[in-house]
N, C-alpha and C positions, 0 to 999 in steps of 0.2 A: 686761430682758435678763438672765435669771437665770444663764445659762452664764458670761457675762463677769464678773458679780459674784462668782461662786464661784471662778473662776480667779484673780481679783485677790486675794480673801481667802486663797487657797492660796499666792500669792506672798508676801503679807505674813507668813503664818505660817511659810513656809519661811525667811524672813530673820530670824525672831525668835530670841531666845536660848533656852537650854534651861531657862528658869525655869517652864515649864508654861503660858506664855501661849497657845501653839497649841492646847492641850487646852481652855483656857478659851474660846477663840474657837469651837471646835467645839461646846462645850456651849451657847453662845449661839445658834449656828446650829440646834441641836436644838430649843431652846425656841421659836425663831422659826418653825420648820417643823412643830411638833407638830400644829397644826391642819390641816395639808395632807397628812397621811399617806395619806389615801384619795383624793387628787386624781390625775387622769391624769398620765402622764409628760410630756405635751406642755406642762404648766405650766412646766417647767424648761428649755425650749429658748430659743433666741434669738428675738427679737421677730419677725423675718421668718418663721422656721420655725413659730412658734406661730400666726401669722396664717394661714399656708398650711395647717397641720393643721386649724385651726378651719374654714376654708372647705371642707375635705374632709369634716369631720364634720357640718356643718350639712345637714340633710336637706331635699330638695325636697318640695313639696306632693304630687307624684306618689308619692314614696317613702313619705311619711306615710300617704297614703290607701291605698296598696297594702298597707302593714303593717296598717292598721286593719281591712281586710276579711278578713284571714287567719284570723280566728276565727269567721267568720259561720256556717259549717257547724256548729261546736260550739254556737254560741248558739242556732241554730234547733232543733237536736235537744235541747239542754238545756232549752229552753223547754217542749217537749212532754214531756220526761222528768219534770221537776219538777211541771208544772202538771196533766198529764193521765194519767200512768202509773197512779196509784192509782185515779183515777176510771174509767179504761178497764177495768182488771182487776176492779174491784169492781162497777161498775154495767153494764158492757157484757159482760164475760166471766164475770160472776157468781162471781168468786173469793171465797174467805173472806178476811176482813180480815187475818188473821195471815199467810196465804200471800202476799197482795199485799205486805204489809210485808216479808216475808222476801225476796221478789223484788227489791225496792228495796234491801234490806240487802246482798244479794249484789252488786248493782251498785256500791254505795257502798264496800263493803269491797274489792272487786276494784280499783276506782279508787284507793283508799287504798294498796293494796299496789303497784300498778303505778307510781304517780307517783314515789316515791323511786328505784325501779329505773330508770325511764325517765330521770329527772333525772341519775342517776349515769352511765348509758350515753350519754346525750346529751352529757355533758361529756367523755367519754373515747373514744368511737368517732369515727372520721373520717367515716363516712357516704359518700355518693356524692360523688366528688371535684368533679364539675361544679356541684353545687348547694350543697354544704356540709353539715355534720353536723346543724345544727338543722333545716334544710329537709328533710333526708332523713327524720327522725323525723316531721316534719309531714306528709310525703307518705304514710308508712306509716299514720299515724293516719287520714288522710282516706280511704284505701282500706278500712280496717277499719270505719269508721263507715258508709260507703256500702254495704258488703256485709251489714250486720247490722241497721241501725236499723229499716227498714221492717217486718221480721218481728215486732218488739215490739208494733206497733199493728195487726197483722193476726191474725185469728182462726186458731187452730192448724190448719195444713194437714193434712187427713185425720183430725184428732183433736179437732174442735171440740166433740164431745159426750162426750169422755172425761172421767174424774174429774179434779178440780182438781189432784191430786198428779201425775198423768200429764202434764197440760199444763204444770205447773210445771217438770218435767224437760225438756220440749220448749223452753221459753222461756229457761231458765237459761243455756245456752251462748251464745245470741245476746246476752244481757245482758253476759256476760263479754267477748265480742269487742268489743261496742260500747264498753264502758268502757275497754278497753285502747286502742282507737283514739282515744277522746275524750281520755284522759289524755295520750297521745302528742302529739296536736295541741296541747293546752293548754300543756303544759310547754315544748315546743319553741317555741311562739309567744311565751310570756312571757319565756323566756330569750333569745330572739332580740332583744327590745327592749333588753336590757342590752348585748348585743354591737353593736347597730345604732348606738348613740351613747353617749358617755361623759357627756354633759351632763345634769344633774339636771332642769332645766326642760324640756328636749327629751323626756326620758323621761316626764315627767308629761303633756306634750302627746300623746305616743304613746298613753298609757293612756287619755286622754280621748277620743281619736279611736276607739280600740278599743272603749271603752264606748259611744260614740255609735252605732257600727255594731252593737254588741250590742243596744242598745235598738231600733234600726231592725229588727233581726232578730226580736226579740220582738214588736214591733208588727205585723210582717208575719204572724207565726203567729196572733196573736189576731184581726187584721183579716180574714185569709182564713177563719178558723174562723167568725167572726161572719157573714161573707158567706154561708157555706154554710148557716147556720141561717136567715138571711133569705130566701135563695133557696128553701129547703125550705118555709118558711111561705107564700111567694108561689105555689108550685106546688101545695101541698097544705094546705088549711085544716084538715083533720082530722088534726092532728099532735100528738103528746104534748108536754107542756111539760117533761117530765122526761127525763133521759138514760137510755137503755136499749139493749138488744141491736140494735135497728134502726138505731142511730147508728154501728155499726161501720164501714161504708164511709167515713164522714166522717173518722174517725181514720186509716184507711189512706191515703186520698187526701192528707190533710194531711201525713203522714209522707213520702210520695213527693215532694210539692212541696218540703218542707224539704230533702231530699237533693239534688234537682235544683238549687235556688237556691244552696245552700251549696257545692256542688261548683264552680259557675261562679265564685264569689267566691274560693274557695281557689286556683283556677287563676290568677286575677288576682294574688293574693299571690305566687305562685311566679314569675310573669312580671315583676312590677313591683319586686321587691326583690332585692338581691344580698347574700349573706352574706360578711362579711369573712373573710379567711384568718387563722386563729390563728397559723399558722407564720410568716406575714409579720410580724405584730405582734411575735412573739418575736424574729425576726431583727433588726428595727429596734431593739428594746430592747437586744439584745446589742451591736449595732454602736455605739450611742451610749455604752454603758458602756466598750467597748474603745477608743473614740475619746477617752476622757478626761473624759467628762461625769460627774463623780463627785459630783453633788449628793446631799445627804442624802435628799431625797425619792425619787430614783431608786433609790438603794441600799436604802432601806426597802421600796419597792414590789417590788424584785427579791427581797428576802428574806422578804416577808410574803404571798406567794401562798397562797391558801387551798385546801386539799383538804377533802373532806367531813368528815374526822375533826376538823379544826380548827373547823368550825362548831359541832360538838357541845360545844366548850369555851367558846363565847361565850354568856353569859347573855342577851344581847340577842336572840339567835336564838330563844330560847324565849318571850321577851316578845312579839316580833312574831308568832310562831306562834299564841299565844293570841289576840292581837288580830285576826289575820286569820281564825282559826277562828270567833270570835264574830261577826265581820262577815258571813261567808258563812252561818253558821247562821241569823242573822236573815233574810237575803235568801231563802235556800232554803226554810226552814220556812214563811215567809210565803207563798211562791209555791206550795208543795205543798198547803197546807190552805186557801188562799183560795177555790178553787172549792167545797169542801165547806162552808165558812162561808157562802158566798153561797146555796147551794141548800138546805142543811139547817138553818142557824141563822136566817137572815133571809128564807128562803123565796122567793127570786127565781126567775124562769124560767130555763130551761137556757141561753138565749142570753147570760145574765149571765156565764157562765164564760168567755166571750170578750170581752164589752164591758168589764167592770170591770178585768181584767188589761190591757186596751188602754189604759184611762185611767191605770193605774199606770205603764205604760211610756212614755206620752206625757209624764208628769211627769218620769220618769227621763231621757227624751230631752232635755228642756229643761235639766235640771240638768247633764247631761253637757257642755253648752256652757260653763257657768259654773264647773264644778268646778276646772279648772286655775287660773282667775283667783282663785277663793276660796282655793285652796291657796297661791298665790303671795302674796296679800295678807295672809291671816291666819297662814299656816304650817300644817304638817301637823297638829299636835296640837290647836290651836283648831278647825280645820275638822272634825276627828273629833268633837269635843265638840258642835258644831252638828248634825252628822248624828245623834248619839245623842239629842239633845233632840227633833229632828223625829220620829225613829223611836218614841220613847217616847210622844210626843203621839198618834201614829197608833194605837198599841196601846191607850192609855187611851180614845181616842174609840171604837174598835171595841167595847169592852166595853159601851158604853151605846147602841149603835145598835139601834133597834127593828125589827121585821119590816116588810118592804116600804118601808123608809125610804131616801130619796135621800142621807142623810148619808154613806152608805158610799162615795159618790163622793169626798167630801172625805178620807175615810180612805185611799182608793186614791191620791190625789194625794200625801199626806204619806208614804205607804209607798214610793212610787216615788222621791220626792226623796231620802229618807234612804238608800235602798238604793244609788242611784247615787253619792251622796257617800261612803258607807262603802266601796264597792268601789274607787273611784278612789283614795281616800286610803290605804286599806290596801295596795293594790298599789304605790302610790308609796313608802310606807314600806318595803315589801319591797325595792324597787329601791334605796332609800337604804341599806338594810342591806347589800346586795350591793356597792354603790358601784363601785369599780374592779376588784373581784375577780370579773370575769365568767367566769373560767376554771372556776368551780364554781357559777355562777348557776343553772343548771338544777336542781342538787341542792337549792338553797335553795327555789326555787319548788315543786319536787316535795315537799319536806318540809312546806311550808305547805299544799299541797293535800292531803297525807296527813291532817293534822289536820282539815281541812275535810270531806273525804269520810267519814272514819270517824265523826266526831261527828254528821253528818247522818244516816248510816245507822242508828246506834244510836238517835238521837232518833226517827226515823220508826218503827222497830220497837217502841220502848216505847209510842209514841202508839197504834199499831195494836193492841198487846197490851192496853192499858187501855181500848180502845173498849168502851162499855157493851153493845153488841148487834151481832150478825152482820149484820143488815139494819137499815136506818135506822128509828129509833123516837123516842119523845119525849125519851129521855135524850140523844140526839145533838145536840139543840138547844143546851143549855148546854155540852156537851162540846167541840164544834168552836169555839165562842166562846172557851172557856178556852184551848184549844190555840193559837188564833190570837193571843191576847193575852199569855199568860204565858210561853210558850216563846220567841217572838222577843224579848219584853221582857226576859226573863232573860238572853238572849244579849247584848243591848245592854249590860246592867249588867256582865257579865263583860268585854266589850270595854272599857268605861269604866275598870274596875279595872286592866286591863292597861295602859291608857294612862297612868293615874296613876303607875305604876311607871316609865314612860319619861320623865316630865316633867323630872327633873334630868339626863337623859342626852342626849348628842348621837348621834342615830341614825347608825350606820355606823362608830362608833369600834371599835377592835379591841384585844383583849387581846394577841394575837400581835404586832401592829404596835407596841404600846407596849413590849413586851419587846425587840423589835429595836432600837428607838430608845434604850432604856436601855443596851444592849450597845454601841451605836455611840457613845453619849455617854461611856462609860467602859469601853473595851475590856479594861482590866486586870481588871475584875470577872468577866469571862467565863472567865478563865484559872484 
């Protein structure tokens, strides 16, 4: 019963002499409460009020599941974007390697530019009053993705025989619109989790559920695509074993299915979740302060609200950004070049571009169930180390896989497990960094995504530029193997180095909050 304790200490200090004992008591209170700077205000209420608030904050299974499906449209489209965009433009649309790389770069750079902007606007705009600011941006993103994505995997309308550069100009606007919508949905959904609940373990559970549905979405994409190839083989025995222009209708149909399924799940998200009112939270905080609840934690939280400029002064912000960027770079580059590795390096049939990613995401799906428990049992940092070890093992194994070898299935299992664990843990660390400062949480997630998208775009462009030949040749065999091994492996090492710098630190501690505590402990120094 923190309120009563503080009021009693206030009475004692009020009856003390002027020998400075009241200041000493305050300093002791500061030391006692140092570790709880970033805890929610409800920690300092009466026991009855705390229990009541706890009951309000604990989410029902329906709310958790509704939140978890809110990113399915993004997951479905991202799966196609990363796994099949280069493959489609290179082998179906016959684009030059560099032009295909520039098309992906435009998308990644657009996403990188949009994410901080959307994060800032999501924190500061009110949105549609009836649904809330986060869900407003989520709705805008959903509409943009629905309107643009199918065009990316459809041959150029009325210009399919035009030069590559003319088709490039045709596709580029659709890429930009899609990436704006994708970023809007992603940032609003991530920041919504921090607003949804203040509890650290609840946030991890939400990210695990989100990742579980992400894996299901990816499984659906690869499963449906594999089914298309098997149906084609059953209907036509004289079919090529390599991807080519005749496969264009499959990509178009898959894109339309992704849009349809994803839209249904996004509607469920909007119907099953309710965004809390930020103004109501601010009113309750002000009422408690005015009512005399003058605990140090409350005063500190009142004075240590973070705006976007404050985050730029936090060194931990940059450490987590590097770690998150490295995690996403490993996941995305592995996903982008895995189909090329399968068809060009180890010479598997074209149905392998659906079957092997399916195995990867089955492994990721299983890991998503256990990730929150591993995080809770080991902690964030040891869990990340485990993920790095599994990922490096996968990279090393891929280097020694021979042509037509079934060992690649083992590599796919390791790759999926490490990717799931890396993603959940890095997102949870980002939520820990935000802690109770949800008023600028969207900016933080936007900044993290900025580093992710920009690094991925630059990496893909460099890989495409260094490709040894415009059409597949003997030099592509070792090239795609090296790309699949050394680029993701290097990203894992960067993430591990970033983690080492975080070991002595408590994630979520604030330079600004510590300054506030020092001033409160000795107000005369601020004069």
